[in-house]
N, C-alpha and C positions, 0 to 999 in steps of 0.2 A: 555133583549131579544136578541138572537144572530141576527147576520145578515142574516143567513139564514131563522129563526123565522119570522123577520122583512119582509122578500121577501115574503115568504110563507103566511102571513097574507095580504099582500097588493094585493097577486094576487086572492086570494078567490072570489073578486067580478068579475074578469075577466073570471072564468071558470064556465059553466052551464051544467048540465046533460041533455043530448038528448034522447029520448026513439028511441029504434031500433025495429026491428023485427026479429023473429026467435031466434038464440042462442046469438046475440049482443043485450042484452036488453038494455044496456046503455052504453054511451061512453061520454068522454069530448068534449065539444065544446069551442073554445076561442072567446068570444064575445068582438071584438073590439071595443074602444072608438074613435070615430071620430076624438075628438078634441085632443086627445093624439097623434093618428096617425100622425096627421097633423103637431103637434109641434115635434115629432119624424123627420119627414121628413124635415123639416125646420132647424132643429139643425145638422143632417147628411148632408144636401145640403151645409149647411153654410162652414162648415168645407172643404169639397170638392171646393167649391168657392175659398176659402183662399189659399190652396194648388196650385190649377191652375191659380191664379192671381200671384203667384210667378213664376210658369212655364211662362206664358205669357210674363212677364215683362222679365225674363231671356233670352226668345227665341228672342225677338224684339230688347232687348239691346245687342244681342251679339257681334256687331262690336264694340260698346262703352264700354262694359267691357273688350273686347280684348284689346283696347287701354289704359286702366287705370290700368288692371293688368298684361298685357304682352306687355309693349310699346317697348322693344327692339326687338321683333320677326316682320317677315314680315306680310303682310296684311292676307294673306291665313292662316300663322301658327297661327296668332292671333285668328282668328276664330275657326281652329282646337282646339288650345289649350282651349278656352273658352267652346266649345262643350265636349271636354274632363272632364273640371271640372263640367260641367252639367250631364255627364255619370257617374262621381264619385260618385255621390248621390245615385245612383242605386247600386253600390256594397254593401252597407250596410243596403238596404233594406230588402233582405231577414232575415239580422240577427234581423231588427227591428221587422219584421213579426213574427218570432220565438221567441222573447221575448213579445211583446205585446198581440198576437194571443192566445196562451194558458193562459196568464193572464187573458184575456178577458173572457176564457170560466171558468175560475176560480173565479174571484172575481166580475165578472159583465162586461157588455158592456159599460154601462154609466160611470163608474169610468174610464177605460182606454181611452175611448173617450175624457174625460177631461184633461188626461194627454198629449195625441198625440196633443190636440190643443196648449196647452201653449209650448210644445216643438216646434211646427210649427211655431207658431209665434216668439218664442225667436230665431230659427235659421234664419227666413226671416230677421228680426229686426237687427240682429248682422251683416247680410251682407252690410246694409246701414250705419254701423258705421266704418267699415274697412278703416284704413288707404290706400292711393293709392300707387303703386309701387315707385312713386316717393318719397313718404314720409318713407317708411320702408323697400324698397327693396323686396327680394324675399319672406319676409314674409308676404307681402300683398297675393300672389296667395295661399300661404300655409294657411293662414287664412280664405281665401274663400273656400278651399277645406274641411277646419274642419267645417266651417257654412253649407257648402251643405251637408256634411255627417250627422250633427243633423238634417237637414232637411229630410234625407233619412231615417234616423233611425227612426224619429217619424211617417213618411209617411207610413213606413213599417206595422203600426199598424191602420192606418187611414182608408184606402178604404175597407179593409174586415170589419173592426168593422162598418162602416158606412153602406156598403150593409147588413151586417146581422142585424143591426139595423132597419132599416126600413122592411127588409124581416119578422124580426119576430114579427113587429108591424101591418104589413099590413094585411087586410083580404086577402084569397087565391085568390078569382076571381079579385082583383084588386091590385095583387102583382107588376105586369108590369105596371100597370100604376103610382103607387107611388115609385116604384124602378126608374122609368125614371127622377124624380125629381133630384135624385143625379148627373146625368150628366147633367142635365139643370143647376144645380149649377156649374159644371165643365165650361160649354160655357160662363155662365156670369161672372164667374172669370176670363176667359181667356179674355174674349172681355174688360172687365174694364182692366185688365193688359195690353192688346195691346195697347187700346185707350190712356191711360196715357203714356206709352212709346211712343206713335206716336206724341201725342200732346207735350211732352218734347223735341223729336227730332226735330220737325218743329218749335218749338219756340224759343229755347234756341240756342244761339250762341255756337260753339264747344267748346269753351273755358270754358263757365258757364257748358254745359252738361258733359264735363270731370270732372270738379272740384267738383260739389255739386249736378247738377240736375239728374244724374243716381240715385242719395242715395234716393229721395223723394218716389218712389214707394215701396221701400222695408221698409223704416221708417213708411209706411201707416199700415204694418201689426201689429204694436203694438196695437194701437186702435181695429183693426178688431178682432184681437185675443182675446183681453177683450171682445168683446162682444158675440163672439162665446163660450167663456168658461162660461158666465153669462146664455147663453139659455141652455148649456147642462148640467149645473148643476142643473137646474130647472128640469130636465125629469126624469121620474120615469125608473126603469129597464123594460126590454121587457117581454111580458107575456111568452115567450117560456123559459127564463132564470128564472123568477118567479118560473113556473111550476118544472123546475129541484130543485130549493130551497125547494119547498113547498115536495117534494119527498124525499129530502135528510134529512129535519127535521122529516119527518115521521118515516125514519128508523134511527133517530138519529146519522146520520152521517154526517161528514164534506164533502165538495166538494173535489175529489179526485184532485191530481193535473196531468194534462193533460200532456201526453208524444209525443213526436214529433213521436215515433217509432209507437204509435197508430194511428197517423194521416197518415203515409205512409201505414204500413202494413194492417191495418183494411180498407184503403180506397183508395187501389192503384189505382182503375179503375177511381175513381173520381177525383183523384189528377191528374192523366194522362189527363184528359178530361178538367179540370180547367187550366192546362199548355197549353195546345193547344188552347183553346177557349182564353184566355189573351193574346197569341201570336198574334192572328191575329188582336183582339182588338186594342193592342197598336202599333204594327208595323204601323197598317194605321192610327192610332191616332198621333203617335209622326211624323210619315212622313208627314201628312197633316198640323198639327196645331204647331209643333215645327221646322221641317225642310224646309218647302215649302218657308218660308221667306228669309231663308238663301240661298236656290236653287237659287229663283227669282232674288236675288241682287248680288250673287257672280257667279252664273254660265251663268244666262241669261242677265246679266246686266240690269236688270229691275231697274226703279227707287222704292227704297225701300218703300219710303213712300205710292206710288199709291200701291205697293204690299200689304202692309199691310192694306190699307183701303178695297181694295177689299177681303182680307181674313177675315176681321172684319165682311163684308157683309155676305160672305158664314157662317160664325158663327153664325150669328143672323137668316139666314135662317135654319140653323140646330136646332136653339132654337124654332122656329116657329113649326116645325114637330115632336119636342122630345117628346110631350105628346101624340098626337094621334099615334104616333107608340108605346109608351107605353101601348096604350089601345089596338092597334093591334097585340100585344104580347099576351094580356089577351084572346083576341078573337080567333086568329090564332095559337098560340103557339110560343113558344121558336125556337124551331127546324125550324120552315118554315120562321120565321124572319131572324135567323142567317145564315140559308142556302141560302136563297136568296142574302143575303148581299156578302155572300161569293163569290157566282157566278157572282154577279155583278162586283166584283173587278176583278175576272179573266178575264171578257170578256171587261171590260170598263176601264182598267188602263192604258193599251197603249193608246187607243183613247184618253182619258182623258190628258195624260201629252203631247202627240202631240197638243192637243190644246194649253195646257198652254205654250210650246216652240214656238206657232206660234208668240207669244209676242204682238200681240194686246191687249188691255184692257179687251175687249168684249171675247175673245177667252181664255184668262186666268181665268176670272170670270166663264165662263160657264165649263171649265175643272175642277176648283177647286170645282165648285158647285155640278157638279156631283159625284166628291169624297166624299165631305162632306154629300151628302144625303146618299149615300153607307154607311156612317160610322156611321149615325143614326140608322143603322140597329143593330150596336152593342152597341151603348151608350144606347138605350132604352131597351135592352134586359139583358145584362150584369149584371147590379145591382140585379135583380131579379132571373137571371138563376143561378149564380154562387153559391149563398147562398143554392140554392135547392139541391146542390151536395152533402151536408154533413150533418150528424145528429147533433142536439142540441149540444150534449156535448162535440163536437170537432169543431163546426162549425166556429168560430172565428178564432182559430187556426190555421186549415187546409186550410181555404181560405185564411188567411194572408200570410202563407208561400208558397201555390202553387201561388198565384198571384204575389208577389213579386220575388220569384224565376224567373218565366216568364218574368215579367217586367224588372228585372235586367238583364236576359241573351237577351231578343229579343227586348224590347221597348225600354229602356232608352238608349240603343246604337244605335238605330236606325239612328239618325241624322249623329253621328259619322261614323259609317259603311258607310251610303250612301255618306257621302262626301268624305271618304278615297277611295272609290271604283270609284267614279267619277274621282278622282284625278289620281288614278293608271291606270285606263283605257280609260278614256276621253270619256265615253258612257254615254251620258245624259239621256238616257232612264233606268238606273239603278233604281231610284226610283219606276217606274211601274213593273220592273220584280221582284222587293222584295216584293211589295205588293201582287203580283198574286202568289207568292210562299207561301207567309203567309196564303192566302185565301183557298189554296189548304189545309193545314193543318188545319185550323179551320173548312173549310166544311166538311171534314171528321170526326172530332170531334163531329159537329152538327148532322150528319147523326148517328153516334153511341150512342149519349146519350138519356137519358131517358125524354121524355116530363114531366114538371114539371109544366107549366102553367095551374092555376085554381085547383092545388092539394095543399095537406095539407105539409108543409116541412116535412124532414125525422125526425122522433122522436117527432113530435109535434101533437096534435090534429088539426082537420079542425078550421080554424079560419073564423069566418063569420063576 
Protein backbone atom coordinates (compact mmCIF):
# COMPACT_ATOMS: atom_id res chain seq x y z
CA UNK A 1 0.00 0.00 0.00
CA UNK A 2 1.36 3.45 -0.90
CA UNK A 3 2.03 6.00 1.84
CA UNK A 4 -0.89 8.08 0.56
CA UNK A 5 -3.18 5.05 0.66
CA UNK A 6 -2.05 4.20 4.17
CA UNK A 7 -2.77 7.73 5.35
CA UNK A 8 -6.12 7.72 3.59
CA UNK A 9 -7.12 4.50 5.30
CA UNK A 10 -6.17 5.80 8.72
CA UNK A 11 -8.17 8.98 8.31
CA UNK A 12 -11.46 7.34 7.39
CA UNK A 13 -12.54 7.02 10.98
CA UNK A 14 -11.84 10.70 11.62
CA UNK A 15 -14.30 12.09 9.08
CA UNK A 16 -18.07 11.67 9.32
CA UNK A 17 -20.87 13.06 7.14
CA UNK A 18 -23.03 15.78 8.68
CA UNK A 19 -26.50 16.63 7.36
CA UNK A 20 -27.10 20.17 6.20
CA UNK A 21 -30.06 22.10 4.83
CA UNK A 22 -30.92 23.60 1.46
CA UNK A 23 -28.33 23.06 -1.25
CA UNK A 24 -25.66 21.95 1.25
CA UNK A 25 -26.93 18.46 1.77
CA UNK A 26 -23.80 17.01 3.22
CA UNK A 27 -20.31 18.02 4.25
CA UNK A 28 -17.33 16.45 5.96
CA UNK A 29 -16.74 17.04 9.63
CA UNK A 30 -13.50 16.06 11.36
CA UNK A 31 -14.31 14.31 14.62
CA UNK A 32 -11.25 14.78 16.79
CA UNK A 33 -10.03 12.12 19.20
CA UNK A 34 -9.34 13.75 22.61
CA UNK A 35 -6.61 11.23 23.40
CA UNK A 36 -4.79 11.87 20.13
CA UNK A 37 -5.17 15.63 20.56
CA UNK A 38 -3.54 15.50 24.00
CA UNK A 39 -0.68 13.32 22.73
CA UNK A 40 -0.10 15.68 19.80
CA UNK A 41 -0.03 18.70 22.10
CA UNK A 42 2.45 17.05 24.47
CA UNK A 43 4.77 16.02 21.64
CA UNK A 44 4.77 19.47 20.04
CA UNK A 45 5.21 21.29 23.35
CA UNK A 46 8.13 19.06 24.33
CA UNK A 47 10.08 20.07 21.23
CA UNK A 48 9.42 23.73 21.89
CA UNK A 49 10.47 23.28 25.52
CA UNK A 50 13.76 21.77 24.38
CA UNK A 51 14.38 24.64 21.95
CA UNK A 52 13.84 27.26 24.64
CA UNK A 53 15.74 25.31 27.26
CA UNK A 54 18.76 25.97 25.07
CA UNK A 55 17.82 29.65 24.65
CA UNK A 56 17.39 30.00 28.41
CA UNK A 57 20.75 28.43 29.10
CA UNK A 58 22.49 30.48 26.44
CA UNK A 59 20.90 33.73 27.61
CA UNK A 60 21.76 33.25 31.26
CA UNK A 61 25.27 31.96 30.59
CA UNK A 62 26.13 34.80 28.19
CA UNK A 63 28.92 36.20 30.37
CA UNK A 64 30.29 32.71 31.08
CA UNK A 65 30.27 31.67 27.42
CA UNK A 66 31.93 34.97 26.51
CA UNK A 67 34.77 34.16 28.92
CA UNK A 68 35.15 30.60 27.56
CA UNK A 69 34.99 31.35 23.83
CA UNK A 70 36.21 34.98 23.60
CA UNK A 71 38.66 35.31 26.53
CA UNK A 72 40.95 37.84 24.81
CA UNK A 73 38.19 40.43 24.36
CA UNK A 74 37.06 43.04 26.88
CA UNK A 75 34.05 42.33 29.08
CA UNK A 76 31.61 44.28 26.90
CA UNK A 77 33.10 42.81 23.71
CA UNK A 78 32.68 39.31 25.14
CA UNK A 79 28.99 39.96 25.71
CA UNK A 80 28.50 41.41 22.23
CA UNK A 81 30.44 38.54 20.64
CA UNK A 82 28.35 35.94 22.46
CA UNK A 83 25.12 37.72 21.54
CA UNK A 84 26.36 37.92 17.96
CA UNK A 85 26.88 34.15 17.95
CA UNK A 86 23.37 33.82 19.38
CA UNK A 87 22.04 35.93 16.50
CA UNK A 88 24.06 33.97 13.91
CA UNK A 89 21.76 30.97 14.32
CA UNK A 90 18.87 33.08 13.12
CA UNK A 91 20.54 33.73 9.78
CA UNK A 92 19.94 30.13 8.72
CA UNK A 93 16.46 29.77 10.17
CA UNK A 94 14.73 30.95 6.97
CA UNK A 95 16.79 28.39 5.05
CA UNK A 96 15.65 25.68 7.46
CA UNK A 97 12.07 26.88 7.15
CA UNK A 98 12.28 26.88 3.35
CA UNK A 99 13.64 23.32 3.45
CA UNK A 100 11.58 21.65 6.16
CA UNK A 101 8.30 23.53 5.62
CA UNK A 102 7.58 22.39 2.05
CA UNK A 103 8.89 18.95 2.99
CA UNK A 104 6.30 18.80 5.76
CA UNK A 105 3.58 19.72 3.27
CA UNK A 106 4.74 16.90 1.02
CA UNK A 107 5.63 13.92 3.24
CA UNK A 108 3.76 14.83 6.41
CA UNK A 109 4.13 16.89 9.56
CA UNK A 110 4.98 14.03 11.91
CA UNK A 111 8.01 12.79 9.95
CA UNK A 112 9.58 16.22 9.61
CA UNK A 113 9.05 17.05 13.29
CA UNK A 114 10.92 13.86 14.19
CA UNK A 115 13.85 14.98 12.01
CA UNK A 116 13.97 18.47 13.52
CA UNK A 117 13.94 16.98 17.02
CA UNK A 118 17.02 14.89 16.22
CA UNK A 119 18.89 17.86 14.75
CA UNK A 120 18.01 20.19 17.63
CA UNK A 121 19.26 17.68 20.18
CA UNK A 122 22.46 17.05 18.22
CA UNK A 123 23.20 20.76 17.83
CA UNK A 124 22.68 21.53 21.50
CA UNK A 125 24.63 18.46 22.65
CA UNK A 126 27.57 19.38 20.40
CA UNK A 127 27.93 22.80 22.09
CA UNK A 128 28.61 21.02 25.37
CA UNK A 129 31.40 19.03 23.71
CA UNK A 130 33.30 21.93 22.08
CA UNK A 131 36.80 22.47 23.51
CA UNK A 132 37.48 25.89 25.01
CA UNK A 133 39.39 28.73 23.34
CA UNK A 134 42.32 27.90 25.60
CA UNK A 135 42.50 24.40 24.06
CA UNK A 136 42.00 24.96 20.32
CA UNK A 137 42.11 28.73 19.91
CA UNK A 138 39.93 30.40 17.29
CA UNK A 139 38.39 27.07 16.27
CA UNK A 140 36.36 27.11 19.50
CA UNK A 141 34.13 30.08 18.51
CA UNK A 142 34.04 28.77 14.94
CA UNK A 143 32.64 25.43 16.14
CA UNK A 144 30.21 27.28 18.40
CA UNK A 145 28.87 29.17 15.40
CA UNK A 146 28.57 25.93 13.40
CA UNK A 147 26.63 24.26 16.23
CA UNK A 148 24.37 27.28 16.54
CA UNK A 149 23.68 27.15 12.81
CA UNK A 150 22.69 23.49 13.05
CA UNK A 151 20.29 24.50 15.79
CA UNK A 152 18.99 27.38 13.70
CA UNK A 153 18.49 25.21 10.62
CA UNK A 154 16.48 22.61 12.53
CA UNK A 155 14.55 25.23 14.46
CA UNK A 156 13.52 26.68 11.11
CA UNK A 157 11.23 23.68 10.68
CA UNK A 158 10.29 23.22 14.32
CA UNK A 159 7.96 26.03 15.37
CA UNK A 160 5.94 26.19 12.16
CA UNK A 161 5.53 22.43 12.22
CA UNK A 162 4.58 22.32 15.88
CA UNK A 163 1.96 25.08 15.40
CA UNK A 164 0.58 23.31 12.35
CA UNK A 165 0.50 19.96 14.12
CA UNK A 166 -1.51 21.22 17.09
CA UNK A 167 -3.81 23.42 15.00
CA UNK A 168 -4.69 20.56 12.65
CA UNK A 169 -5.40 18.19 15.52
CA UNK A 170 -7.42 20.56 17.74
CA UNK A 171 -11.19 21.12 17.49
CA UNK A 172 -12.03 24.55 16.06
CA UNK A 173 -13.65 25.92 19.21
CA UNK A 174 -10.67 24.96 21.42
CA UNK A 175 -7.78 25.68 19.08
CA UNK A 176 -6.67 28.66 21.16
CA UNK A 177 -6.62 26.61 24.35
CA UNK A 178 -4.67 23.70 22.90
CA UNK A 179 -2.35 26.00 20.96
CA UNK A 180 -1.42 27.84 24.14
CA UNK A 181 0.23 24.66 25.42
CA UNK A 182 2.97 25.17 22.85
CA UNK A 183 4.16 28.38 24.49
CA UNK A 184 3.57 26.84 27.92
CA UNK A 185 6.30 24.43 26.82
CA UNK A 186 8.40 27.41 25.81
CA UNK A 187 8.23 28.94 29.28
CA UNK A 188 8.76 25.58 30.97
CA UNK A 189 11.92 25.01 28.93
CA UNK A 190 13.12 28.53 29.54
CA UNK A 191 12.51 28.32 33.28
CA UNK A 192 14.33 24.98 33.44
CA UNK A 193 17.29 26.36 31.48
CA UNK A 194 17.48 29.57 33.49
CA UNK A 195 17.16 27.73 36.79
CA UNK A 196 19.89 25.24 35.94
CA UNK A 197 22.20 28.03 34.73
CA UNK A 198 21.57 30.02 37.91
CA UNK A 199 22.28 27.03 40.14
CA UNK A 200 25.58 26.41 38.35
CA UNK A 201 26.62 30.07 38.54
CA UNK A 202 25.83 30.38 42.25
CA UNK A 203 27.20 27.03 43.43
CA UNK A 204 30.36 26.54 41.37
CA UNK A 205 33.57 28.52 41.73
CA UNK A 206 34.58 30.41 38.60
CA UNK A 207 37.34 27.96 37.66
CA UNK A 208 34.95 25.01 37.73
CA UNK A 209 32.21 26.92 35.94
CA UNK A 210 34.55 27.98 33.13
CA UNK A 211 36.24 24.58 32.75
CA UNK A 212 33.31 22.13 32.87
CA UNK A 213 30.25 23.46 34.69
CA UNK A 214 28.86 25.44 31.75
CA UNK A 215 28.74 22.23 29.67
CA UNK A 216 26.19 20.45 31.86
CA UNK A 217 23.00 22.15 30.54
CA UNK A 218 23.97 21.49 26.93
CA UNK A 219 24.82 17.84 27.57
CA UNK A 220 21.36 17.33 29.07
CA UNK A 221 19.93 17.88 25.57
CA UNK A 222 20.89 14.36 24.47
CA UNK A 223 18.53 12.41 26.77
CA UNK A 224 15.76 15.00 26.36
CA UNK A 225 16.03 14.69 22.60
CA UNK A 226 15.69 10.90 22.74
CA UNK A 227 12.55 11.20 24.85
CA UNK A 228 11.08 13.79 22.50
CA UNK A 229 11.90 11.67 19.46
CA UNK A 230 10.20 8.63 21.01
CA UNK A 231 7.04 10.62 21.77
CA UNK A 232 6.86 12.10 18.28
CA UNK A 233 7.46 8.78 16.53
CA UNK A 234 4.43 7.32 18.33
CA UNK A 235 2.05 9.92 16.85
CA UNK A 236 -0.25 9.57 13.87
CA UNK A 237 -0.36 12.12 11.07
CA UNK A 238 -2.75 15.08 11.47
CA UNK A 239 -6.36 14.73 10.23
CA UNK A 240 -5.95 17.65 7.79
CA UNK A 241 -2.91 16.09 6.14
CA UNK A 242 -4.58 12.68 6.10
CA UNK A 243 -7.50 14.22 4.23
CA UNK A 244 -5.10 15.57 1.61
CA UNK A 245 -3.67 12.05 1.30
CA UNK A 246 -7.16 10.64 0.88
CA UNK A 247 -7.96 13.11 -1.88
CA UNK A 248 -4.64 12.44 -3.63
CA UNK A 249 -5.26 8.68 -3.50
CA UNK A 250 -8.80 9.10 -4.86
CA UNK A 251 -7.37 10.99 -7.82
CA UNK A 252 -4.52 8.44 -8.10
CA UNK A 253 -2.00 11.22 -7.83
CA UNK A 254 1.03 11.72 -5.65
CA UNK A 255 1.52 14.85 -3.59
CA UNK A 256 2.77 17.73 -5.74
CA UNK A 257 6.00 19.29 -4.58
CA UNK A 258 5.13 22.62 -2.90
CA UNK A 259 6.88 25.61 -4.45
CA UNK A 260 8.07 28.72 -2.65
CA UNK A 261 6.46 30.83 -5.35
CA UNK A 262 3.06 29.37 -4.48
CA UNK A 263 3.56 30.27 -0.81
CA UNK A 264 4.25 33.93 -1.58
CA UNK A 265 2.30 34.73 -4.74
CA UNK A 266 -0.88 32.90 -3.80
CA UNK A 267 -0.79 33.96 -0.16
CA UNK A 268 0.91 37.36 -0.24
CA UNK A 269 -1.52 39.03 2.18
CA UNK A 270 -1.39 36.15 4.64
CA UNK A 271 2.42 36.09 4.45
CA UNK A 272 2.64 39.84 5.18
CA UNK A 273 0.29 39.43 8.15
CA UNK A 274 2.33 36.50 9.43
CA UNK A 275 5.59 38.45 9.23
CA UNK A 276 4.09 41.46 11.03
CA UNK A 277 2.55 39.37 13.83
CA UNK A 278 5.74 37.40 14.34
CA UNK A 279 7.69 40.66 14.45
CA UNK A 280 5.82 42.01 17.47
CA UNK A 281 5.68 38.58 19.09
CA UNK A 282 9.41 37.94 18.87
CA UNK A 283 10.76 41.44 19.46
CA UNK A 284 8.89 41.62 22.76
CA UNK A 285 9.65 37.98 23.59
CA UNK A 286 13.41 38.19 23.02
CA UNK A 287 13.63 41.61 24.62
CA UNK A 288 12.08 40.33 27.82
CA UNK A 289 13.32 36.76 28.07
CA UNK A 290 16.72 36.93 26.32
CA UNK A 291 17.99 40.48 26.67
CA UNK A 292 16.68 41.63 30.06
CA UNK A 293 19.12 39.49 32.10
CA UNK A 294 22.01 41.12 30.20
CA UNK A 295 20.41 44.58 30.47
CA UNK A 296 20.03 44.25 34.23
CA UNK A 297 23.60 43.14 34.85
CA UNK A 298 25.54 45.06 32.17
CA UNK A 299 23.62 48.34 32.00
CA UNK A 300 22.12 48.67 35.50
CA UNK A 301 24.86 46.85 37.46
CA UNK A 302 22.16 44.77 39.10
CA UNK A 303 23.22 41.52 40.68
CA UNK A 304 22.91 38.89 37.93
CA UNK A 305 21.65 36.16 40.25
CA UNK A 306 18.90 38.31 41.76
CA UNK A 307 17.86 39.47 38.28
CA UNK A 308 17.62 35.88 37.08
CA UNK A 309 15.52 34.84 40.06
CA UNK A 310 13.13 37.74 39.47
CA UNK A 311 12.75 36.86 35.80
CA UNK A 312 12.17 33.20 36.61
CA UNK A 313 9.36 34.33 38.89
CA UNK A 314 7.91 36.41 36.05
CA UNK A 315 7.98 33.40 33.73
CA UNK A 316 6.21 31.27 36.33
CA UNK A 317 3.54 33.97 36.54
CA UNK A 318 3.23 33.87 32.75
CA UNK A 319 2.77 30.10 32.88
CA UNK A 320 -0.09 30.50 35.37
CA UNK A 321 -2.08 32.75 33.04
CA UNK A 322 -1.09 31.10 29.75
CA UNK A 323 -3.92 28.56 29.53
CA UNK A 324 -6.67 30.93 30.73
CA UNK A 325 -5.52 33.38 28.05
CA UNK A 326 -5.69 30.57 25.51
CA UNK A 327 -9.33 30.05 26.47
CA UNK A 328 -9.87 33.81 26.21
CA UNK A 329 -8.73 33.58 22.59
CA UNK A 330 -11.41 30.98 21.92
CA UNK A 331 -14.06 33.12 23.60
CA UNK A 332 -13.22 36.65 22.49
CA UNK A 333 -11.17 36.07 19.34
CA UNK A 334 -7.53 36.46 18.38
CA UNK A 335 -7.86 39.99 17.04
CA UNK A 336 -9.01 41.39 20.38
CA UNK A 337 -6.36 39.56 22.41
CA UNK A 338 -3.47 40.45 20.09
CA UNK A 339 -4.70 44.01 19.58
CA UNK A 340 -5.07 44.51 23.33
CA UNK A 341 -1.53 43.28 23.97
CA UNK A 342 -0.15 45.60 21.27
CA UNK A 343 -1.96 48.58 22.80
CA UNK A 344 -0.60 47.60 26.20
CA UNK A 345 2.99 47.60 24.93
CA UNK A 346 2.53 51.02 23.32
CA UNK A 347 1.17 52.53 26.54
CA UNK A 348 3.14 50.67 29.20
CA UNK A 349 6.62 49.92 27.81
CA UNK A 350 8.08 53.22 29.01
CA UNK A 351 6.52 53.08 32.52
CA UNK A 352 7.63 49.44 32.86
CA UNK A 353 11.21 50.20 31.90
CA UNK A 354 11.30 53.21 34.23
CA UNK A 355 10.26 50.87 37.05
CA UNK A 356 13.01 48.44 36.06
CA UNK A 357 15.57 51.26 36.00
CA UNK A 358 14.50 52.31 39.51
CA UNK A 359 16.73 49.51 40.70
CA UNK A 360 14.88 48.08 43.69
CA UNK A 361 13.92 44.43 43.53
CA UNK A 362 10.21 45.15 43.84
CA UNK A 363 10.29 47.81 41.13
CA UNK A 364 12.19 45.52 38.79
CA UNK A 365 9.79 42.66 39.52
CA UNK A 366 6.75 44.86 38.90
CA UNK A 367 8.10 46.24 35.63
CA UNK A 368 9.09 42.81 34.30
CA UNK A 369 5.80 41.26 35.44
CA UNK A 370 3.83 43.91 33.56
CA UNK A 371 5.75 43.22 30.37
CA UNK A 372 5.42 39.47 30.92
CA UNK A 373 1.65 39.59 31.29
CA UNK A 374 1.37 41.65 28.11
CA UNK A 375 3.57 39.11 26.34
CA UNK A 376 1.11 36.35 27.25
CA UNK A 377 -1.33 38.07 24.91
CA UNK A 378 0.98 36.94 22.10
CA UNK A 379 2.17 33.59 23.46
CA UNK A 380 -1.42 32.44 24.02
CA UNK A 381 -2.66 33.43 20.57
CA UNK A 382 0.11 33.03 17.99
CA UNK A 383 0.25 29.20 17.91
CA UNK A 384 -3.43 29.09 16.85
CA UNK A 385 -3.56 32.34 14.87
CA UNK A 386 -0.62 31.80 12.52
CA UNK A 387 -1.59 28.36 11.10
CA UNK A 388 -5.09 29.69 10.33
CA UNK A 389 -3.61 32.22 7.89
CA UNK A 390 -2.74 29.56 5.29
CA UNK A 391 -4.50 26.68 3.49
CA UNK A 392 -3.62 23.07 4.31
CA UNK A 393 -1.55 22.27 1.23
CA UNK A 394 1.01 25.02 1.94
CA UNK A 395 0.40 25.65 5.66
CA UNK A 396 3.59 24.13 7.07
CA UNK A 397 5.81 25.67 4.40
CA UNK A 398 4.24 29.12 4.34
CA UNK A 399 4.18 29.41 8.12
CA UNK A 400 7.76 28.19 8.46
CA UNK A 401 9.10 30.60 5.81
CA UNK A 402 7.15 33.63 7.06
CA UNK A 403 7.82 32.92 10.73
CA UNK A 404 11.55 32.36 10.37
CA UNK A 405 12.09 35.23 7.96
CA UNK A 406 10.54 37.59 10.50
CA UNK A 407 12.35 36.01 13.46
CA UNK A 408 15.70 36.26 11.69
CA UNK A 409 15.28 39.89 10.68
CA UNK A 410 13.61 41.23 13.81
CA UNK A 411 13.40 38.75 16.70
CA UNK A 412 16.74 37.02 17.02
CA UNK A 413 18.63 40.24 16.38
CA UNK A 414 16.76 42.09 19.14
CA UNK A 415 19.29 41.50 21.98
CA UNK A 416 22.23 42.42 19.76
CA UNK A 417 20.60 45.56 18.29
CA UNK A 418 19.36 46.73 21.70
CA UNK A 419 22.81 46.31 23.23
CA UNK A 420 24.49 48.04 20.29
CA UNK A 421 22.05 50.98 20.29
CA UNK A 422 22.50 51.51 24.00
CA UNK A 423 26.28 51.35 23.61
CA UNK A 424 26.14 53.87 20.74
CA UNK A 425 23.63 56.33 22.18
CA UNK A 426 23.85 55.83 25.93
CA UNK A 427 20.04 55.91 26.04
CA UNK A 428 18.79 53.23 28.45
CA UNK A 429 15.19 53.65 27.23
CA UNK A 430 15.99 52.00 23.88
CA UNK A 431 14.33 48.66 24.85
CA UNK A 432 11.02 50.44 25.55
CA UNK A 433 11.06 52.39 22.28
CA UNK A 434 11.95 49.24 20.35
CA UNK A 435 9.00 47.31 21.81
CA UNK A 436 6.61 50.22 21.19
CA UNK A 437 7.58 50.38 17.51
CA UNK A 438 7.05 46.63 17.16
CA UNK A 439 3.67 46.89 18.87
CA UNK A 440 2.48 49.48 16.34
CA UNK A 441 3.34 47.11 13.48
CA UNK A 442 1.63 44.19 15.20
CA UNK A 443 -1.45 46.24 16.06
CA UNK A 444 -1.99 47.22 12.43
CA UNK A 445 -1.65 43.57 11.37
CA UNK A 446 -4.13 42.43 14.02
CA UNK A 447 -6.63 45.09 12.95
CA UNK A 448 -6.42 44.05 9.30
CA UNK A 449 -6.44 40.26 9.66
CA UNK A 450 -9.48 37.99 9.41
CA UNK A 451 -10.77 36.52 12.68
CA UNK A 452 -10.11 32.77 12.77
CA UNK A 453 -11.03 31.78 16.34
CA UNK A 454 -13.69 29.07 16.42
CA UNK A 455 -13.70 28.70 12.63
CA UNK A 456 -12.37 25.85 10.43
CA UNK A 457 -8.82 26.11 9.14
CA UNK A 458 -8.59 27.20 5.48
CA UNK A 459 -8.86 24.14 3.26
CA UNK A 460 -10.17 21.92 6.08
CA UNK A 461 -13.67 20.86 7.11
CA UNK A 462 -15.06 21.86 10.52
CA UNK A 463 -13.34 20.04 13.40
CA UNK A 464 -15.39 19.14 16.48
